N, C-alpha and C positions, 0 to 999 in steps of 0.2 A: 465101536460100531461105525460102519461107513455110511455116508449119507446117500440115500435114495439110489441104490445101485440099479434098480429096474428103470427108474426114470432117466438115469444117465444114458442107458442104451437107447431109450425112446427119443432122447433129444439130440442125437448125433446129427450134425450138420457140417457143411464145408467150413473149414477153419480159415477165416479171412484175416487172421492175425497169426504171425509166426510164434507159436507158444513154445516155451522152454520147459523142461522138466523142473519140477519144484526141487530146489537145491536144499541141502542140509542147512539149517539155520546157523549162522555164525554165532558163537557164544558171546554174551554181553560181558562188559568189563568186570562185573562182580563175580563172574565165573573165571574168566581168563586171568584175572589179577589177584585171585584170592590167595592168601589172606591179607595181602598188602592193601587191596581195595578197601576192605573193612577198616583197616587201621587208618588210612587216610581220611575216609569219611568220618570216622569216630573222632579224629583229632580236629575236625572243623577247620581245615587249612584254608578253605574258601567259604565265603559267605553263602554261596549258592551251591548245593550239592550236585547240581547238574554240571557244574564246571569240570569237576574231575571225571564225571561220566563221559564228557565230550573230549577230554584230553587225549592226545595221540602219543602213544609210546614211541620213543625214538629207536627202539630195537624190539626184538621179539618179546612179548609180555612175559613169557616163561623165563627168559634170561634176566629180565628186570626183577622178577620175583625171587629168583635164586640169589641175585646180588643183594637184594634187601635182606634175605634170610641170613646171609653171611655177615652183613654189616650192621644191622639194626641193634645188636647187643654190644657193639664196640663203644668204648668211651668217646664222647664227643659227637655221637651220631645225631644228625639233624634230619628229621623226616621231611621238613620243608625243603631243605637243600637237596635231598635225595630226589624228591619229586621234581624240583626245578631242573635238575641235571638229566633226568630220564624221560621227561614228558614235555611235549609242546602243549601248553595250557592256553585255551582260548581267552582272549581278553574281551573287555567290553567294546562293543561297536561304537565308533565315533558318532556323536549325535549329528543328525542331518539337519542342516540349517537351510531352510528354503529361501529363495530369492525374495526380497522385500516386495510386499504388495501383491503376492500371488493370491488368486481366489482359492476357495476350498477345492474346487474341481482341478484347477491347474496344479495345486500342491500334490494331490493324490496322483495325478497322471505323471508328475515328475518323480514320484516315489517308485513307480513300477521298476525302472532299471536299477534303482538303489537296492531293492529287495529281491532282485533276481539272482539266482545262483546256478551254476552248472558244475556238476560233479560226476561226469562220465567215468572218471577213474578216481579212486580214493585210496588212502593208505590202509592196507589190509590189517594193520595192527590197531587201528582206531575203531570207533563205534559207528561212524558214518557209513551208510550204505549207498552205493552208486545208483544213479538214475541216468538214463541215456540222453535226456533232453533238458533244456533249461526249465527252471521252476521258480515260483515266488514264495518266499518264506514269510512268516508273520512279522518278524522283527524282534529286536531286543535279545533276550536269552534264547529265543526260539530260532536257532540257526539252521533248521532243517525244515522240510516240507511236512505239513500236518494234514491228516485225512479230511476231517469234516470242515476244518477251517477253509480248505482250498475251494470248496464249492462256492462260498460266499466271496472269496477272492476272485474266482472266475466270473462272478456276476459283474464285478467292476472292470475286469479286463475286457469282457464283452462290451460293456458300456463305452470303454475307451477304443473299441474297434480292434483290439489285439487278439484276433481270432487265431492267429498262428500260435500265440502263447497259450491260449485255451486248449488248442489241439495238443500242443506239447505236453501240457500237464495231464490231460486225460490219457495220453499215451504212456506217461510215466506211471500212472496208477494202474493201467492195464499191464504194464511191465512188472509191477510189484505183485500183482495177482499171479502172473505167470511164473515169477521167481519164487514166491513164498506161499502161494495158495490162498492168499488174502491180502488186503491192504493193511499194513501195520499202522499203528497210532502215528508214527513218523518214521522217516528213513534213518533209523538208528537200530543197531543190533539189540539194544535193551528194550525196544518197543515191539519186537517181533512176536511176543507171546500174546499180544492183544491187538485189537483193531480200534476203530472209533465208529460213531454213528454212520451207518451205511448210506453214503450219499453218492456212490458211483453211478447209480441209475439216473439220478438227477443231473449229474455232470454230462452224461450221454444225452439226456433230454436237451440240456442247454446247447450242446454242440449241434444237435439235430436241428435246432432253429436256424442254424447257419448252413449246415451241410445236407439237411434232409435225411431220408431214411437210410442213406449210406452209413451214417453213424451207428445205427442200430445193427446193421449187418457186420460192420467192422468189429464191434465190441461184444457181440453176442456170446462168444466163448468166455470172455471174462465176466460178463453178467451172470452166466450160468455158474461159473466157479465161485463167484461172490455169494450166490444163493446157497451153493453146496456147503460153503464154509459156515454160514450162519445156521444151516439146518443139519449140520453133521450130528448123527445119532438119532434122527427122527424115526427111521425105519425100525419097527419092532419095539419102540419105546412104550412101556405100559402106561396107562392112565395114572396120574398122580406122581409121575417120575420126571426127572430132569437129567439131561446129559449135556455137558458143556453149555452151549448158548440156547438150547432148545428145551422146551417144557411141554409135556402133554398133560393137560388138566384132567380132573376127574370125569368131566363130561365128554372127553375125547378131543376137545379143542386144542390146537397147537399154537402157542405163542412163544416169544423169545425173551431172553434176559441178557444182561451183560455178564462177562466172565473174563478170566485170564488164565492161560495155561500154566502159569507159575504161581506159587504160593509162598513167596519170600518177599522181603522188603523191596520196594521199587528201587532200581539202580540209581535213579536221579533224585531220590528222596529217602535214602537209606536210613539215616539216623532218625528222621522224622517218623518213619513207619515203625521203627523199633520202639520209639517213645510212645506212639499211639497204641501199639499192641500191649505195652507194659501197663497201660491204663485200663485194660480189660482182663484182669487176671482170671476171670471165670470162663474166658473163651480161649480156645487154641490159638496161639499166635498165627499159625498158618492160615486159619480162616479169616482173621482180621486182615492179613496181608492180601489174601485173594479178594476180599471185599474192597479194600482200598484200590487194588489194581483194576477191578471191575468198575469202580467209580471213575477211575481215570479213563477207561474205555468209553464210558458214557459221555465224556466231554464235560460233564458237570462235576468237575473235581475241585471243590466238593460242595454239597448242598444238603439241606435238611431233608430233601427227598429220600435220601438213602439212610437217614439216621433214625434210630428209635428215640434217642434223646437229642433234640436239636442243639443242646449245649455241649455234646460230647462226641467228637469224631470217632472215638473208640467204639461207639454203638452202631457203627456203619454195618449195613446188611444188604449191600447192593445185589448180591446173587440171589437173595430171597424175594426180589421185586421184579414184577413184569412191567416195564415202562411203556407208557402210551406212545411216546415219540419214537422209540425204537421200533415198535410194532407197526406204527404208521409208515415208517420208512421202508420196512420190509414189505408192506402191502404195495408200496409204489414200485419196489424192485420186482415183485411178482407181476404187477400190471405191465411194467416195462418189458419183462421177459415174454409175456404173452404177445405184446405188440411186436417185439423183435422177431419172435417165432413166426408170426403172421407175415412179416416182411420177407422172411426167408422161405415162406410157403410150407412151414412145418405145422400143419393143422392140428395134429395130435398134441404137440407140445403147447401150442397156443391154448387149446382147450384145458390142458392140465394146469398151466399156470394161471389161467383165469379161474379155474376151480379153486386153486390154493388162495388166490387173492380174495375171492368171494367168501371163502371160509374164514380168512383172517378178518375181513371187514365185519362179518357177523360177530366174531369173538370180541373185537374191539368195541363194537356197539352194544354188546351184551355185558361183557366182563369188565370193561374199562370205562364204562359210563356210569355216573352216579346220578340216578333220576331224582333222588331227594334233594340234592344240592344243585344239580343242573350244570355239571361240567365233567370233562374227561379227567380220569385219575389213573394212578398206577395201582397195581394189585399186589397184595402181600401174600406170598406163598406160604409163609409160616403160619399166619393167622387164618388164611382163606378168605380174607375180606379186602375191600378196597382201602387204599390209604387216602383219607378225605381231603388232603391239602390241595388248594388251588395253586397251580404253578403255570408258568408260561408254556410248558409242554402241553397243556390242554388245547392249545391252538393247532397242534400238528394234524389232528384229524380234519380240521377245516382246510388247512393248507394243502393236504394231499387228497382231498375229495372223498373222505370216508364218512363224514357226518351227514345225518339227515338235516333238512332245513330247521325243524324244531330244535334239534340238538345244537345246531350252529347258532341259532338265535339266543338260546339260553346261555350258551357258553359266552357269546359276545356280551350279554348283559352282565354276567358274573365278572368277566375280565374288566369291563368298564368300571364296575363298582369297586373292585378290589385291587387291580393291578395297574391301572392307568394312572400315572402321576404327571406332574408338570413337565418332567423331562423325558417322558417316554414310558415304556413298559417295564414294570418290575419283573424280576425273575421268579420270586416267590413273595409271600406276604410276611415272612419271618426275617428278622434281623438276628443273625447268629454269629457273625464274624467269618463265615464261610463265603467265598467269593461268588458262588452261585446262589445267593440269597439276597434279600433286600439289604441295603437300598440300591444294589447294583442293577443295571440294565446292560444287556449284551447285544451287540449289533445283529448277530444271526437271528436272535429271537424277535427283534423288531421286524426283520424282513418276513419271517414266518407269520407274524401277526398281521402285518399290513397286507401281504399277498393273500393270506388265508381269509381274512375278513372281507376283502374285496371279492373273492370268489363266491361268497355267499350274500353279496349285496349289502354288506355293512360298510358302505363307502364313507359315511361321515366319521365313524370311529376309526377306520383305517387311516383316513387322511389326518385326523387329529393326532393319532399316535406317530405317524410318519413325520409330520411337521414338528412335533414336539422333540422327537429324537434328533432331527436335523439341527434344531436350534441348540440342543445340548452339545452336539459335536462342533457346531460352528463357534459356540461360546468358548470352548476349550481351545480350539484352533486360534481364534482371535487373540486369546490371552497368552498362549504358550507356543503357537506355531507348530503344533503337532497333533496327530490323532493317536489315541491310546486304545489298549486292549478292551477296556470296559469303562463304563460311566456310571456316576451316581445320577439317578433319574428322579429323586424325590424333590427336586427344585433347586438344589445347590449347584448343579451344572458343573461338576468337576470330574476328575478321573476317579474310577472306582477303587475300592480297597478290599481288604480281607484276603484270605488264602495263604498260600505257602511261600509266596515270593513277591517282590515289589511290583508295582504297576509297570507294565511294559509299553514302550513306544513303538510306533511303526505305521499302522498296524494292519496287517493283511485284511482280515475280515471286516474291520471297521471301515477301511478304505473302500472295499468292494460294495458293502451295503450302502454306504453314503452315496456313491455314484448311482447305484441302482434306485435308491429312493429319490434322488434328484431327478432322474429320468422319469420315474413312475409318477411323481407328484407335480411335475412341471406342466405348464399349460401347453396345449398342442402347438406344434411347430416352433416351440421356444426351447432354447438350451439354457438350463439353469446352472449357474456357476456357484451359487451359494445358497444357504438356507433362506436368505432374504428374498430370493427370486421365486420361492415356492409360495403359492397362495396359502394364507393362514386359514386353518379350519376352525380355530377356537372362537 
């Protein structure tokens, strides 16, 4: 089914961006290199399966596969030597050593050029996809740009006054929408079958604080295309049915879920996913793979949010869950589309997107609110009930102005009682070994919490959370001279653990949120350089 054909004609407006036709998606390495790819990943030649996914063939992949088929049965054949001879394999990045005595702010601002990449042209045999303008990567094993990470990186770039780099990155995301019909998880061919939490409208909002309404005019075509991607299949969808990322509930409400167009092991985690599916013999492997991929699209890869059994990743059911954060972000997208349509004098489109936003807000406050517990939750399509766990995602309706004041107050009380720890905001209340669970805290969720709580007058709690997280970041920086992907916030003030790969340094969104929090919590007319400069709220 095609998404909203009638609305598409309704929303026609001058194209202020030179859009290109959506090109055929380049095949990922697990397709171009099969069955060699599966052999290499199964042999565990590299500690991280993403390494071979990012390797660049030195000649046409088809020719390499043919050579392997001729040679691999011969006496003395070495798969490792064959790979070394036929691929340029990425190595570990050299650790960045900051100048002695740098403040936390100075260290982060010195990292921006270190983390900046420019790949206007790429080797067509590899998995990296080109982008026309420079961009900032997270760091470590993450050698490409990532969708939702980048919004929080942009907050830091804006704090550093690097508005040209902000514009460059928003332009790159608009280019990806024009090229692929959506923003992929990252600019790799193996990420094209999924997206990530839809933050493009928030990026445009951020740029508009510098450029004004011209930002909404410029990116309106891509905002519309982003919405069409998430809403594909909504027209004619019967109640109680789902199509791709859109779900129409029995009462006629429309909400969204995470999804992936492919149902095979993830290219970058091939053998991990094979092993996970093997632990669920009662389920079709393809469904486990799709749910793992949908969990990756959520950004929370992985978390007890998506699991029936918190101790078993094989119980993942992401596609059966309506997430409160995703639907809050789509509400913001619809509100932004309404505003942008108003800027371009398209009154009918403004009314239609406002109608959709209001309908989604009602559904969130009805179907994703748990009145007995007093916080926002996800909804389980399989059981027809809400999933009762309190997670940091409960704060998205506050951050994006969806909650009523009583709901915001009750959510804040629950968060303070269960998620606020000495080092910041926990992701969930459960310790499972998954990285998006306790005891980890993640920079983007700290920002959502602080900004969301402040929007509803919960200034004391917001400041408490912000200062505690800044102290955690500062403690690790003072000890190790780096920022990391995630932190333990239960009081031990170290780098976080769990998940599928070791803790990564860098780190884009931690850098961005740290600068944004230093700005937000600093005294008026003062420039805070470190956590010690921020007034303590405890």
